[in-house]
C-alpha positions as a Markdown table, in Angstrom:
| # | Residue | x | y | z |
|---|---|---|---|---|
| 1 | Met | 0.0 | 0.0 | 0.0 |
| 2 | Ala | 3.0 | 2.3 | 0.5 |
| 3 | Gly | 3.5 | 2.8 | -3.3 |
| 4 | Asp | -0.1 | 2.9 | -4.5 |
| 5 | Pro | -0.9 | 6.4 | -5.9 |
| 6 | Glu | -4.3 | 6.3 | -4.1 |
| 7 | Ser | -2.6 | 5.2 | -0.8 |
| 8 | Pro | -3.3 | 7.5 | 2.2 |
| 9 | Phe | 0.4 | 7.6 | 2.7 |
| 10 | Ile | 0.9 | 9.1 | -0.8 |
| 11 | Val | -2.2 | 11.4 | -0.8 |
| 12 | Gly | -1.7 | 12.5 | 2.8 |
| 13 | Arg | 2.1 | 12.7 | 2.6 |
| 14 | Val | 2.2 | 10.5 | 5.7 |
| 15 | Pro | 5.5 | 8.8 | 6.5 |
| 16 | Phe | 5.0 | 5.1 | 6.0 |
| 17 | His | 5.8 | 2.3 | 8.4 |
| 18 | Pro | 4.7 | -1.3 | 8.1 |
| 19 | Leu | 1.1 | -2.2 | 8.9 |
| 20 | Gln | 0.6 | -4.5 | 11.9 |
| 21 | Tyr | -1.6 | -7.6 | 12.0 |
| 22 | Phe | -2.8 | -10.2 | 14.4 |
| 23 | Ala | -1.4 | -13.7 | 13.7 |
| 24 | Pro | -3.6 | -15.5 | 11.2 |
| 25 | Asp | -6.2 | -17.6 | 13.0 |
| 26 | Ser | -8.6 | -20.0 | 11.1 |
| 27 | Ser | -11.1 | -19.9 | 13.9 |
| 28 | Tyr | -12.0 | -16.4 | 12.7 |
| 29 | Ile | -13.1 | -17.7 | 9.3 |
| 30 | Val | -16.9 | -18.4 | 9.5 |
| 31 | Arg | -19.9 | -18.9 | 7.2 |
| 32 | Ala | -22.5 | -16.2 | 7.2 |
| 33 | Lys | -26.0 | -16.1 | 5.7 |
| 34 | Leu | -27.3 | -12.7 | 4.4 |
| 35 | Glu | -30.8 | -11.9 | 5.5 |
| 36 | Arg | -31.8 | -9.2 | 3.1 |
| 37 | Arg | -34.1 | -6.3 | 3.7 |
| 38 | Pro | -37.3 | -6.5 | 1.5 |
| 39 | Thr | -35.9 | -3.4 | -0.1 |
| 40 | Pro | -32.5 | -1.8 | 0.6 |
| 41 | Glu | -32.9 | 1.1 | 3.0 |
| 42 | Glu | -31.1 | 4.4 | 3.0 |
| 43 | Ala | -28.8 | 4.6 | 6.0 |
| 44 | Tyr | -26.6 | 7.3 | 7.5 |
| 45 | Leu | -23.3 | 6.4 | 9.1 |
| 46 | Arg | -21.4 | 9.0 | 11.1 |
| 47 | Thr | -17.9 | 10.0 | 9.8 |
| 48 | Asn | -14.7 | 11.1 | 11.3 |
| 49 | Arg | -15.6 | 14.7 | 10.1 |
| 50 | Asp | -18.8 | 14.4 | 12.1 |
| 51 | Asn | -20.9 | 14.3 | 8.9 |
| 52 | Gln | -23.3 | 11.6 | 7.7 |
| 53 | Ala | -22.3 | 9.2 | 4.9 |
| 54 | Val | -25.2 | 8.0 | 2.9 |
| 55 | Met | -25.2 | 4.2 | 2.4 |
| 56 | Arg | -27.7 | 1.5 | 1.4 |
| 57 | Tyr | -28.4 | -1.0 | 4.2 |
| 58 | Ile | -28.7 | -4.3 | 2.4 |
| 59 | Gly | -29.4 | -6.7 | 5.3 |
| 60 | Asp | -27.9 | -8.6 | 8.1 |
| 61 | Leu | -25.2 | -11.2 | 8.0 |
| 62 | Ala | -26.0 | -14.0 | 10.5 |
| 63 | Phe | -23.1 | -16.1 | 11.7 |
| 64 | Ala | -21.8 | -18.0 | 14.7 |
| 65 | Leu | -18.4 | -17.4 | 16.4 |
| 66 | Glu | -17.1 | -19.2 | 19.5 |
| 67 | Gly | -20.4 | -20.9 | 20.0 |
| 68 | Glu | -22.4 | -17.7 | 20.0 |
| 69 | Ser | -24.7 | -16.2 | 17.3 |
| 70 | Phe | -24.1 | -12.7 | 16.0 |
| 71 | Arg | -25.4 | -10.4 | 13.3 |
| 72 | Leu | -23.7 | -7.6 | 11.4 |
| 73 | Arg | -25.3 | -5.0 | 9.1 |
| 74 | Leu | -24.1 | -5.1 | 5.5 |
| 75 | Tyr | -23.9 | -1.9 | 3.4 |
| 76 | His | -23.4 | -0.8 | -0.2 |
| 77 | Ala | -21.5 | 2.5 | -0.6 |
| 78 | Gly | -23.3 | 3.6 | -3.8 |
| 79 | Glu | -22.3 | 4.2 | -7.4 |
| 80 | Gly | -18.9 | 3.2 | -8.7 |
| 81 | Val | -18.4 | 0.1 | -6.5 |
| 82 | Gly | -20.4 | -2.5 | -8.5 |
| 83 | Ala | -21.5 | -5.5 | -6.4 |
| 84 | Ser | -18.9 | -4.7 | -3.7 |
| 85 | Val | -20.4 | -4.3 | -0.2 |
| 86 | Phe | -18.8 | -3.8 | 3.2 |
| 87 | Val | -19.2 | -4.6 | 6.8 |
| 88 | Pro | -18.0 | -1.9 | 9.3 |
| 89 | Phe | -17.5 | -3.3 | 12.8 |
| 90 | Arg | -16.1 | -2.8 | 16.2 |
| 91 | Asp | -15.1 | -5.4 | 18.8 |
| 92 | Arg | -13.5 | -5.6 | 22.2 |
| 93 | Thr | -10.0 | -5.0 | 20.8 |
| 94 | Ser | -11.2 | -1.7 | 19.4 |
| 95 | Gly | -9.4 | 1.3 | 21.0 |
| 96 | Arg | -6.7 | -1.0 | 22.4 |
| 97 | Glu | -5.0 | -3.3 | 19.9 |
| 98 | Ser | -7.1 | -2.5 | 16.9 |
| 99 | Tyr | -8.3 | 0.9 | 15.5 |
| 100 | Gly | -10.9 | 2.3 | 18.0 |
| 101 | Ala | -13.3 | 3.8 | 15.4 |
| 102 | Gly | -13.7 | 0.4 | 13.7 |
| 103 | Arg | -12.5 | -1.9 | 10.9 |
| 104 | Tyr | -14.0 | -3.0 | 7.6 |
| 105 | Leu | -14.6 | -6.3 | 5.7 |
| 106 | Thr | -15.5 | -6.3 | 2.0 |
| 107 | Leu | -17.5 | -8.9 | 0.1 |
| 108 | Glu | -19.0 | -9.3 | -3.4 |
| 109 | Leu | -22.8 | -9.9 | -3.4 |
| 110 | Asn | -23.9 | -13.2 | -4.7 |
| 111 | Glu | -27.3 | -14.8 | -5.5 |
| 112 | Ala | -27.0 | -17.5 | -2.9 |
| 113 | Asp | -26.6 | -14.9 | -0.1 |
| 114 | Asp | -24.0 | -17.3 | 1.5 |
| 115 | Tyr | -20.6 | -15.8 | 2.4 |
| 116 | Glu | -17.3 | -16.5 | 4.0 |
| 117 | Leu | -16.5 | -14.0 | 6.7 |
| 118 | Asp | -12.7 | -14.0 | 7.1 |
| 119 | Phe | -11.9 | -11.6 | 9.9 |
| 120 | Asn | -8.2 | -12.2 | 9.2 |
| 121 | Arg | -8.8 | -9.8 | 6.3 |
| 122 | Ala | -10.3 | -7.0 | 8.4 |
| 123 | Phe | -8.6 | -3.7 | 7.6 |
| 124 | Asn | -8.5 | -0.1 | 8.8 |
| 125 | Pro | -10.3 | 2.7 | 7.0 |
| 126 | Tyr | -7.9 | 5.3 | 5.5 |
| 127 | Cys | -8.8 | 7.9 | 8.2 |
| 128 | Ala | -6.8 | 5.6 | 10.6 |
| 129 | Tyr | -3.7 | 7.0 | 8.9 |
| 130 | Thr | -4.5 | 10.6 | 7.9 |
| 131 | Asp | -7.3 | 13.2 | 8.3 |
| 132 | Asp | -7.3 | 13.8 | 4.6 |
| 133 | Phe | -9.9 | 11.1 | 4.1 |
| 134 | Glu | -13.5 | 10.9 | 5.4 |
| 135 | Cys | -14.6 | 7.5 | 6.5 |
| 136 | Pro | -17.9 | 6.1 | 7.8 |
| 137 | Phe | -18.0 | 4.5 | 11.2 |
| 138 | Pro | -19.8 | 1.3 | 12.2 |
| 139 | Pro | -23.3 | 1.7 | 13.6 |
| 140 | Ala | -24.0 | 0.7 | 17.2 |
| 141 | Glu | -25.6 | -2.6 | 15.9 |
| 142 | Asn | -22.2 | -3.7 | 14.5 |
| 143 | Asp | -20.4 | -3.5 | 17.9 |
| 144 | Leu | -19.4 | -7.1 | 18.6 |
| 145 | Pro | -19.3 | -8.0 | 22.3 |
| 146 | Val | -16.3 | -10.3 | 21.8 |
| 147 | Glu | -12.6 | -9.9 | 20.9 |
| 148 | Ile | -11.8 | -10.3 | 17.2 |
| 149 | Arg | -8.1 | -11.0 | 17.4 |
| 150 | Ala | -7.6 | -11.2 | 13.7 |
| 151 | Gly | -6.9 | -8.8 | 10.9 |
| 152 | Glu | -5.2 | -5.4 | 11.0 |
| 153 | Lys | -4.1 | -3.8 | 14.2 |
| 154 | Ala | -4.0 | -0.1 | 15.1 |
| 155 | Trp | -1.4 | 1.7 | 13.0 |
| 156 | Ala | 0.0 | 4.1 | 15.6 |
| 157 | Glu | -0.7 | 4.7 | 19.2 |
| 158 | Asp | -1.3 | 8.5 | 18.7 |
| 159 | Arg | -3.9 | 7.7 | 16.0 |
| 160 | Asn | -5.9 | 5.1 | 17.9 |
| 161 | Pro | -8.9 | 6.7 | 19.5 |
| 162 | Arg | -10.9 | 4.8 | 22.1 |
| 163 | Ser | -14.2 | 5.2 | 20.1 |
| 164 | Pro | -15.8 | 6.8 | 17.1 |
| 165 | Ser | -16.6 | 9.9 | 19.1 |
| 166 | Ser | -13.0 | 10.1 | 20.3 |
| 167 | Ala | -11.9 | 10.0 | 16.6 |
| 168 | Val | -14.1 | 13.0 | 15.8 |
| 169 | Leu | -12.8 | 14.9 | 18.8 |
| 170 | Gly | -9.2 | 14.0 | 18.2 |
| 171 | Arg | -9.4 | 15.2 | 14.6 |
| 172 | Ala | -10.9 | 18.5 | 15.8 |
| 173 | Arg | -8.1 | 19.0 | 18.3 |
| 174 | Arg | -5.3 | 18.3 | 16.0 |
| 175 | Pro | -3.7 | 21.5 | 14.4 |
| 176 | Ala | -4.6 | 22.0 | 10.8 |
| 177 | Pro | -1.7 | 22.0 | 8.3 |
| 178 | Ala | -0.7 | 25.3 | 6.8 |
| 179 | Ser | -2.1 | 24.1 | 3.5 |
| 180 | Thr | -5.1 | 21.9 | 4.0 |
| 181 | Pro | -5.9 | 19.5 | 1.1 |
| 182 | Pro | -9.5 | 18.9 | 0.2 |
| 183 | Ser | -11.4 | 16.1 | 2.0 |
| 184 | Arg | -11.4 | 12.8 | 0.1 |
| 185 | Pro | -14.3 | 10.4 | 0.7 |
| 186 | Ser | -12.9 | 7.0 | 1.5 |
| 187 | Arg | -14.8 | 4.1 | -0.1 |
| 188 | Pro | -14.1 | 0.7 | 1.5 |
| 189 | Arg | -11.6 | -0.9 | -0.8 |
| 190 | Arg | -10.5 | -4.5 | -1.0 |
| 191 | Arg | -6.9 | -5.0 | -0.1 |
| 192 | Pro | -4.5 | -7.8 | -1.2 |
| 193 | Ala | -4.5 | -10.6 | 1.4 |
| 194 | Lys | -1.8 | -10.5 | 4.0 |
| 195 | Gly | 0.9 | -13.0 | 3.3 |
| 196 | Gly | 0.1 | -13.4 | -0.4 |
| 197 | Arg | -3.0 | -15.6 | 0.1 |
| 198 | Thr | -5.5 | -15.5 | -2.8 |
| 199 | Arg | -9.1 | -14.5 | -2.2 |
| 200 | Arg | -11.7 | -17.0 | -3.1 |
| 201 | Lys | -13.8 | -16.1 | -6.1 |
| 202 | Ser | -17.0 | -17.7 | -4.9 |
| 203 | Arg | -18.6 | -15.9 | -2.0 |
């Protein structure tokens, strides 16, 4: 990601250091069934700039983890992303070992509505690295009451807020640069898998 022209490290002129990940753990790979809304609903997710990002709420992903049943809301970000959808979530590592405002998973919609959720692929939104990007936060319904010790960790201690509200307040308190670049909306993007693993095509 350091050399990608759309990378937050290039756009935001942020010094790069390697991203940190939890050790891969196959117990965080689960099957999930999408329970669709009768009609996708307009939804508003708070952003790090204290705005509202307009999304389409597609339905709920129902799955089991560590013997417990959970649900996560699934969203479509609008035009330009095709069938790509995303799951913003928080868990009990958020604000400590992982980014406090939440992480993302991305999927491709399929007709069977059956998916593999691989939390080892959870990644931080671009606003975890720089204030140049505007990112939607998970809704309260997507706060998981368990630790998800998989996927990307917090990038830097001084950019790891305790919560989404802390992320908004932290940005407001940071001094603005002499020349402030325009805000860039950050659409959830699929990243290459850590360690060179290939992503399955059937989801």
